PDB file of N, CA, C and O in Angstrom:
ATOM      1  N   MET A   1     -43.321  65.483  -7.941  1.00  0.00           N
ATOM      2  CA  MET A   1     -44.034  67.249  -8.153  1.00  0.00           C
ATOM      3  C   MET A   1     -43.172  68.351  -7.447  1.00  0.00           C
ATOM      4  O   MET A   1     -43.519  69.492  -7.751  1.00  0.00           O
ATOM      5  N   THR A   2     -42.200  68.265  -6.634  1.00  0.00           N
ATOM      6  CA  THR A   2     -41.467  69.056  -5.538  1.00  0.00           C
ATOM      7  C   THR A   2     -40.276  69.198  -6.476  1.00  0.00           C
ATOM      8  O   THR A   2     -39.805  70.315  -6.689  1.00  0.00           O
ATOM      9  N   LYS A   3     -39.696  67.940  -7.129  1.00  0.00           N
ATOM     10  CA  LYS A   3     -37.970  67.502  -7.578  1.00  0.00           C
ATOM     11  C   LYS A   3     -38.574  67.876  -8.846  1.00  0.00           C
ATOM     12  O   LYS A   3     -38.061  68.984  -9.002  1.00  0.00           O
ATOM     13  N   LYS A   4     -39.404  67.670  -9.964  1.00  0.00           N
ATOM     14  CA  LYS A   4     -39.871  68.322 -11.135  1.00  0.00           C
ATOM     15  C   LYS A   4     -39.364  70.125 -11.374  1.00  0.00           C
ATOM     16  O   LYS A   4     -38.609  70.688 -12.167  1.00  0.00           O
ATOM     17  N   THR A   5     -40.363  70.652 -10.061  1.00  0.00           N
ATOM     18  CA  THR A   5     -40.295  72.147 -10.260  1.00  0.00           C
ATOM     19  C   THR A   5     -39.021  72.148  -9.683  1.00  0.00           C
ATOM     20  O   THR A   5     -38.647  73.184 -10.232  1.00  0.00           O
ATOM     21  N   LEU A   6     -37.806  71.719  -8.837  1.00  0.00           N
ATOM     22  CA  LEU A   6     -36.923  72.012  -8.433  1.00  0.00           C
ATOM     23  C   LEU A   6     -35.916  72.118  -9.686  1.00  0.00           C
ATOM     24  O   LEU A   6     -35.305  73.151  -9.962  1.00  0.00           O
ATOM     25  N   ASP A   7     -35.842  71.129 -10.279  1.00  0.00           N
ATOM     26  CA  ASP A   7     -35.046  70.470 -11.821  1.00  0.00           C
ATOM     27  C   ASP A   7     -35.957  71.686 -12.695  1.00  0.00           C
ATOM     28  O   ASP A   7     -35.346  71.896 -13.743  1.00  0.00           O
ATOM     29  N   THR A   8     -36.981  72.395 -12.630  1.00  0.00           N
ATOM     30  CA  THR A   8     -37.193  73.210 -13.458  1.00  0.00           C
ATOM     31  C   THR A   8     -36.106  74.674 -12.881  1.00  0.00           C
ATOM     32  O   THR A   8     -35.527  75.313 -13.760  1.00  0.00           O
ATOM     33  N   THR A   9     -35.925  75.084 -11.399  1.00  0.00           N
ATOM     34  CA  THR A   9     -35.430  76.517 -11.281  1.00  0.00           C
ATOM     35  C   THR A   9     -33.843  76.242 -11.895  1.00  0.00           C
ATOM     36  O   THR A   9     -33.256  77.128 -12.514  1.00  0.00           O
ATOM     37  N   LEU A  10     -33.248  74.928 -11.645  1.00  0.00           N
ATOM     38  CA  LEU A  10     -32.429  74.696 -11.929  1.00  0.00           C
ATOM     39  C   LEU A  10     -31.708  74.766 -13.212  1.00  0.00           C
ATOM     40  O   LEU A  10     -30.514  74.913 -13.471  1.00  0.00           O
ATOM     41  N   ARG A  11     -32.744  74.623 -13.933  1.00  0.00           N
ATOM     42  CA  ARG A  11     -32.539  74.534 -15.593  1.00  0.00           C
ATOM     43  C   ARG A  11     -32.625  75.845 -16.354  1.00  0.00           C
ATOM     44  O   ARG A  11     -31.775  76.090 -17.210  1.00  0.00           O
ATOM     45  N   VAL A  12     -33.782  76.856 -16.043  1.00  0.00           N
ATOM     46  CA  VAL A  12     -34.275  77.637 -16.602  1.00  0.00           C
ATOM     47  C   VAL A  12     -33.986  78.709 -15.005  1.00  0.00           C
ATOM     48  O   VAL A  12     -34.200  78.469 -13.817  1.00  0.00           O
ATOM     49  N   ASN A  13     -33.373  80.008 -15.781  1.00  0.00           N
ATOM     50  CA  ASN A  13     -33.900  81.184 -15.568  1.00  0.00           C
ATOM     51  C   ASN A  13     -34.355  82.064 -15.968  1.00  0.00           C
ATOM     52  O   ASN A  13     -34.001  83.058 -16.602  1.00  0.00           O
ATOM     53  N   ASP A  14     -35.446  81.566 -15.456  1.00  0.00           N
ATOM     54  CA  ASP A  14     -36.846  82.309 -16.038  1.00  0.00           C
ATOM     55  C   ASP A  14     -37.881  82.539 -14.899  1.00  0.00           C
ATOM     56  O   ASP A  14     -38.725  81.682 -14.638  1.00  0.00           O
ATOM     57  N   PHE A  15     -37.789  83.787 -14.187  1.00  0.00           N
ATOM     58  CA  PHE A  15     -39.036  83.551 -12.956  1.00  0.00           C
ATOM     59  C   PHE A  15     -40.298  83.120 -13.351  1.00  0.00           C
ATOM     60  O   PHE A  15     -40.522  81.974 -12.961  1.00  0.00           O
ATOM     61  N   LEU A  16     -41.100  83.569 -13.913  1.00  0.00           N
ATOM     62  CA  LEU A  16     -42.463  83.242 -14.654  1.00  0.00           C
ATOM     63  C   LEU A  16     -42.047  81.223 -15.014  1.00  0.00           C
ATOM     64  O   LEU A  16     -42.725  80.299 -14.563  1.00  0.00           O
ATOM     65  N   ALA A  17     -41.368  81.138 -15.497  1.00  0.00           N
ATOM     66  CA  ALA A  17     -41.752  79.900 -16.231  1.00  0.00           C
ATOM     67  C   ALA A  17     -41.220  78.471 -14.212  1.00  0.00           C
ATOM     68  O   ALA A  17     -41.769  77.383 -14.040  1.00  0.00           O
ATOM     69  N   VAL A  18     -40.126  79.088 -13.188  1.00  0.00           N
ATOM     70  CA  VAL A  18     -40.463  78.714 -12.168  1.00  0.00           C
ATOM     71  C   VAL A  18     -41.409  78.868 -11.282  1.00  0.00           C
ATOM     72  O   VAL A  18     -41.420  78.211 -10.241  1.00  0.00           O
ATOM     73  N   ILE A  19     -42.280  79.717 -11.571  1.00  0.00           N
ATOM     74  CA  ILE A  19     -43.305  79.665 -10.522  1.00  0.00           C
ATOM     75  C   ILE A  19     -44.511  79.642 -11.170  1.00  0.00           C
ATOM     76  O   ILE A  19     -45.513  80.016 -10.561  1.00  0.00           O
ATOM     77  N   ASP A  20     -44.605  79.128 -12.717  1.00  0.00           N
ATOM     78  CA  ASP A  20     -45.946  78.455 -13.220  1.00  0.00           C
ATOM     79  C   ASP A  20     -45.890  77.038 -12.199  1.00  0.00           C
ATOM     80  O   ASP A  20     -46.769  77.174 -11.348  1.00  0.00           O
ATOM     81  N   PRO A  21     -45.201  75.833 -12.025  1.00  0.00           N
ATOM     82  CA  PRO A  21     -44.947  74.950 -11.693  1.00  0.00           C
ATOM     83  C   PRO A  21     -45.343  74.935 -10.166  1.00  0.00           C
ATOM     84  O   PRO A  21     -46.237  74.266  -9.647  1.00  0.00           O
ATOM     85  N   GLU A  22     -44.389  75.915  -9.500  1.00  0.00           N
ATOM     86  CA  GLU A  22     -44.532  75.612  -8.223  1.00  0.00           C
ATOM     87  C   GLU A  22     -46.071  76.329  -7.843  1.00  0.00           C
ATOM     88  O   GLU A  22     -46.008  76.729  -6.680  1.00  0.00           O
ATOM     89  N   MET A  23     -47.360  76.603  -8.419  1.00  0.00           N
ATOM     90  CA  MET A  23     -48.368  77.350  -8.725  1.00  0.00           C
ATOM     91  C   MET A  23     -49.361  76.515  -8.656  1.00  0.00           C
ATOM     92  O   MET A  23     -50.404  76.669  -8.020  1.00  0.00           O
ATOM     93  N   ARG A  24     -48.891  75.168  -9.640  1.00  0.00           N
ATOM     94  CA  ARG A  24     -49.830  74.297  -9.486  1.00  0.00           C
ATOM     95  C   ARG A  24     -49.795  73.164  -8.936  1.00  0.00           C
ATOM     96  O   ARG A  24     -50.646  72.301  -8.723  1.00  0.00           O
ATOM     97  N   SER A  25     -48.603  73.269  -8.709  1.00  0.00           N
ATOM     98  CA  SER A  25     -47.978  72.210  -7.431  1.00  0.00           C
ATOM     99  C   SER A  25     -49.036  72.703  -6.157  1.00  0.00           C
ATOM    100  O   SER A  25     -50.005  72.050  -5.770  1.00  0.00           O
ATOM    101  N   GLN A  26     -48.702  73.683  -5.755  1.00  0.00           N
ATOM    102  CA  GLN A  26     -49.612  74.283  -4.588  1.00  0.00           C
ATOM    103  C   GLN A  26     -50.633  74.251  -4.499  1.00  0.00           C
ATOM    104  O   GLN A  26     -51.163  74.071  -3.403  1.00  0.00           O
ATOM    105  N   MET A  27     -51.396  74.430  -5.733  1.00  0.00           N
ATOM    106  CA  MET A  27     -52.862  74.278  -5.640  1.00  0.00           C
ATOM    107  C   MET A  27     -53.672  73.045  -5.799  1.00  0.00           C
ATOM    108  O   MET A  27     -54.899  73.008  -5.711  1.00  0.00           O
ATOM    109  N   ILE A  28     -52.495  71.526  -6.162  1.00  0.00           N
ATOM    110  CA  ILE A  28     -52.734  70.386  -5.876  1.00  0.00           C
ATOM    111  C   ILE A  28     -52.973  70.817  -4.066  1.00  0.00           C
ATOM    112  O   ILE A  28     -53.834  71.324  -3.348  1.00  0.00           O
ATOM    113  N   CYS A  29     -51.738  70.291  -3.969  1.00  0.00           N
ATOM    114  CA  CYS A  29     -51.728  69.887  -2.766  1.00  0.00           C
ATOM    115  C   CYS A  29     -52.694  70.126  -1.370  1.00  0.00           C
ATOM    116  O   CYS A  29     -53.229  69.336  -0.592  1.00  0.00           O
ATOM    117  N   GLY A  30     -52.630  71.985  -1.474  1.00  0.00           N
ATOM    118  CA  GLY A  30     -54.097  72.461  -1.364  1.00  0.00           C
ATOM    119  C   GLY A  30     -55.500  71.856  -1.259  1.00  0.00           C
ATOM    120  O   GLY A  30     -56.354  72.205  -0.443  1.00  0.00           O
ATOM    121  N   LYS A  31     -55.608  71.047  -2.051  1.00  0.00           N
ATOM    122  CA  LYS A  31     -57.034  70.453  -2.333  1.00  0.00           C
ATOM    123  C   LYS A  31     -57.274  69.400  -2.383  1.00  0.00           C
ATOM    124  O   LYS A  31     -58.219  69.001  -3.064  1.00  0.00           O
ATOM    125  N   GLY A  32     -56.357  68.439  -1.548  1.00  0.00           N
ATOM    126  CA  GLY A  32     -56.246  67.623  -1.273  1.00  0.00           C
ATOM    127  C   GLY A  32     -57.147  67.158   0.824  1.00  0.00           C
ATOM    128  O   GLY A  32     -57.410  68.052   1.629  1.00  0.00           O
ATOM    129  N   PRO A  33     -57.277  66.303   0.981  1.00  0.00           N
ATOM    130  CA  PRO A  33     -57.529  65.545   1.415  1.00  0.00           C
ATOM    131  C   PRO A  33     -57.517  66.084   3.327  1.00  0.00           C
ATOM    132  O   PRO A  33     -58.538  66.235   3.997  1.00  0.00           O
ATOM    133  N   ASN A  34     -56.669  66.199   3.624  1.00  0.00           N
ATOM    134  CA  ASN A  34     -55.709  66.381   4.680  1.00  0.00           C
ATOM    135  C   ASN A  34     -55.514  68.035   4.815  1.00  0.00           C
ATOM    136  O   ASN A  34     -55.064  68.301   5.930  1.00  0.00           O
ATOM    137  N   VAL A  35     -55.718  69.165   4.025  1.00  0.00           N
ATOM    138  CA  VAL A  35     -55.697  70.029   4.661  1.00  0.00           C
ATOM    139  C   VAL A  35     -56.467  70.956   5.367  1.00  0.00           C
ATOM    140  O   VAL A  35     -56.083  72.125   5.368  1.00  0.00           O
ATOM    141  N   GLY A  36     -57.385  70.677   5.910  1.00  0.00           N
ATOM    142  CA  GLY A  36     -58.762  70.739   6.861  1.00  0.00           C
ATOM    143  C   GLY A  36     -57.457  70.414   8.320  1.00  0.00           C
ATOM    144  O   GLY A  36     -56.911  71.210   9.083  1.00  0.00           O
ATOM    145  N   GLU A  37     -57.374  69.231   8.222  1.00  0.00           N
ATOM    146  CA  GLU A  37     -56.865  68.616  10.021  1.00  0.00           C
ATOM    147  C   GLU A  37     -55.215  69.398   9.966  1.00  0.00           C
ATOM    148  O   GLU A  37     -54.538  69.690  10.952  1.00  0.00           O
ATOM    149  N   ALA A  38     -54.897  69.585   8.707  1.00  0.00           N
ATOM    150  CA  ALA A  38     -53.095  69.520   8.325  1.00  0.00           C
ATOM    151  C   ALA A  38     -53.148  71.391   9.430  1.00  0.00           C
ATOM    152  O   ALA A  38     -52.698  71.518  10.569  1.00  0.00           O
ATOM    153  N   THR A  39     -53.894  72.646   8.498  1.00  0.00           N
ATOM    154  CA  THR A  39     -54.508  73.750   8.961  1.00  0.00           C
ATOM    155  C   THR A  39     -54.831  74.147  10.587  1.00  0.00           C
ATOM    156  O   THR A  39     -54.265  74.902  11.377  1.00  0.00           O
ATOM    157  N   ARG A  40     -56.310  73.049  10.716  1.00  0.00           N
ATOM    158  CA  ARG A  40     -56.319  73.154  12.647  1.00  0.00           C
ATOM    159  C   ARG A  40     -55.142  72.580  13.370  1.00  0.00           C
ATOM    160  O   ARG A  40     -54.941  72.990  14.514  1.00  0.00           O
ATOM    161  N   ALA A  41     -54.380  71.731  12.884  1.00  0.00           N
ATOM    162  CA  ALA A  41     -53.471  71.768  13.702  1.00  0.00           C
ATOM    163  C   ALA A  41     -52.070  72.902  13.870  1.00  0.00           C
ATOM    164  O   ALA A  41     -51.265  73.004  14.795  1.00  0.00           O
ATOM    165  N   PHE A  42     -52.181  73.682  12.549  1.00  0.00           N
ATOM    166  CA  PHE A  42     -51.128  74.334  12.894  1.00  0.00           C
ATOM    167  C   PHE A  42     -51.197  75.606  13.357  1.00  0.00           C
ATOM    168  O   PHE A  42     -50.351  76.458  13.628  1.00  0.00           O
ATOM    169  N   LEU A  43     -52.223  75.563  13.387  1.00  0.00           N
ATOM    170  CA  LEU A  43     -53.108  77.327  13.706  1.00  0.00           C
ATOM    171  C   LEU A  43     -53.580  76.587  15.827  1.00  0.00           C
ATOM    172  O   LEU A  43     -53.587  77.392  16.759  1.00  0.00           O
ATOM    173  N   GLU A  44     -53.829  75.343  16.009  1.00  0.00           N
ATOM    174  CA  GLU A  44     -53.797  74.949  17.543  1.00  0.00           C
ATOM    175  C   GLU A  44     -52.300  75.079  17.789  1.00  0.00           C
ATOM    176  O   GLU A  44     -51.982  76.257  17.955  1.00  0.00           O
ATOM    177  N   LYS A  45     -51.613  74.496  17.839  1.00  0.00           N
ATOM    178  CA  LYS A  45     -49.826  74.345  17.482  1.00  0.00           C
ATOM    179  C   LYS A  45     -49.875  72.788  18.156  1.00  0.00           C
ATOM    180  O   LYS A  45     -49.207  72.428  19.126  1.00  0.00           O
ATOM    181  N   GLY A  46     -51.021  71.798  17.246  1.00  0.00           N
ATOM    182  CA  GLY A  46     -50.569  70.763  17.381  1.00  0.00           C
ATOM    183  C   GLY A  46     -50.813  69.641  17.452  1.00  0.00           C
ATOM    184  O   GLY A  46     -51.636  69.592  18.366  1.00  0.00           O
ATOM    185  N   PRO A  47     -50.673  68.766  17.135  1.00  0.00           N
ATOM    186  CA  PRO A  47     -50.133  67.268  16.218  1.00  0.00           C
ATOM    187  C   PRO A  47     -51.288  66.781  15.369  1.00  0.00           C
ATOM    188  O   PRO A  47     -52.155  66.208  16.029  1.00  0.00           O
ATOM    189  N   PRO A  48     -51.528  66.874  13.996  1.00  0.00           N
ATOM    190  CA  PRO A  48     -52.338  66.399  13.299  1.00  0.00           C
ATOM    191  C   PRO A  48     -52.653  65.435  13.417  1.00  0.00           C
ATOM    192  O   PRO A  48     -51.869  64.490  13.495  1.00  0.00           O
ATOM    193  N   ARG A  49     -54.700  65.262  13.507  1.00  0.00           N
ATOM    194  CA  ARG A  49     -55.214  64.062  13.518  1.00  0.00           C
ATOM    195  C   ARG A  49     -55.725  63.324  12.316  1.00  0.00           C
ATOM    196  O   ARG A  49     -56.926  63.439  12.069  1.00  0.00           O
ATOM    197  N   TYR A  50     -54.868  62.471  11.418  1.00  0.00           N
ATOM    198  CA  TYR A  50     -55.695  62.584  10.429  1.00  0.00           C
ATOM    199  C   TYR A  50     -56.257  61.295  10.726  1.00  0.00           C
ATOM    200  O   TYR A  50     -55.937  60.454  11.566  1.00  0.00           O
ATOM    201  N   ALA A  51     -57.575  61.334   9.465  1.00  0.00           N
ATOM    202  CA  ALA A  51     -58.379  60.492   9.112  1.00  0.00           C
ATOM    203  C   ALA A  51     -57.679  59.031   8.942  1.00  0.00           C
ATOM    204  O   ALA A  51     -58.103  57.913   9.235  1.00  0.00           O
ATOM    205  N   ASP A  52     -57.203  59.195   8.716  1.00  0.00           N
ATOM    206  CA  ASP A  52     -57.113  57.615   7.492  1.00  0.00           C
ATOM    207  C   ASP A  52     -55.156  57.710   7.405  1.00  0.00           C
ATOM    208  O   ASP A  52     -54.541  57.548   6.352  1.00  0.00           O
ATOM    209  N   ALA A  53     -54.496  57.998   8.747  1.00  0.00           N
ATOM    210  CA  ALA A  53     -53.593  57.860   9.098  1.00  0.00           C
ATOM    211  C   ALA A  53     -53.308  56.620   9.939  1.00  0.00           C
ATOM    212  O   ALA A  53     -54.153  56.439  10.815  1.00  0.00           O
ATOM    213  N   PRO A  54     -52.198  55.608   9.881  1.00  0.00           N
ATOM    214  CA  PRO A  54     -52.535  54.859  10.344  1.00  0.00           C
ATOM    215  C   PRO A  54     -51.841  54.799  12.178  1.00  0.00           C
ATOM    216  O   PRO A  54     -51.070  55.643  12.636  1.00  0.00           O
ATOM    217  N   ARG A  55     -52.261  53.858  12.768  1.00  0.00           N
ATOM    218  CA  ARG A  55     -52.330  54.023  14.311  1.00  0.00           C
ATOM    219  C   ARG A  55     -50.812  53.550  14.928  1.00  0.00           C
ATOM    220  O   ARG A  55     -50.554  52.483  15.486  1.00  0.00           O
ATOM    221  N   LEU A  56     -50.246  54.248  14.757  1.00  0.00           N
ATOM    222  CA  LEU A  56     -48.873  53.601  16.082  1.00  0.00           C
ATOM    223  C   LEU A  56     -49.211  53.648  17.768  1.00  0.00           C
ATOM    224  O   LEU A  56     -49.738  54.224  18.719  1.00  0.00           O
ATOM    225  N   ARG A  57     -48.325  52.376  17.183  1.00  0.00           N
ATOM    226  CA  ARG A  57     -48.321  52.145  18.637  1.00  0.00           C
ATOM    227  C   ARG A  57     -46.570  52.723  19.731  1.00  0.00           C
ATOM    228  O   ARG A  57     -46.518  52.551  20.949  1.00  0.00           O
TER     229      ARG A  57
END
């Protein structure tokens, strides 16, 4: 998603043409399953604890 948006930015010299794919990307990412935990970790300035993350030893 990010690469496609970046490619569009480099090819097109039109602000609105670049904002549309960026807005769609942000909306998709904002609906992900880890948004709540990421927000909590950011606000508490701590590491995120994702339920589906692999355990590191």
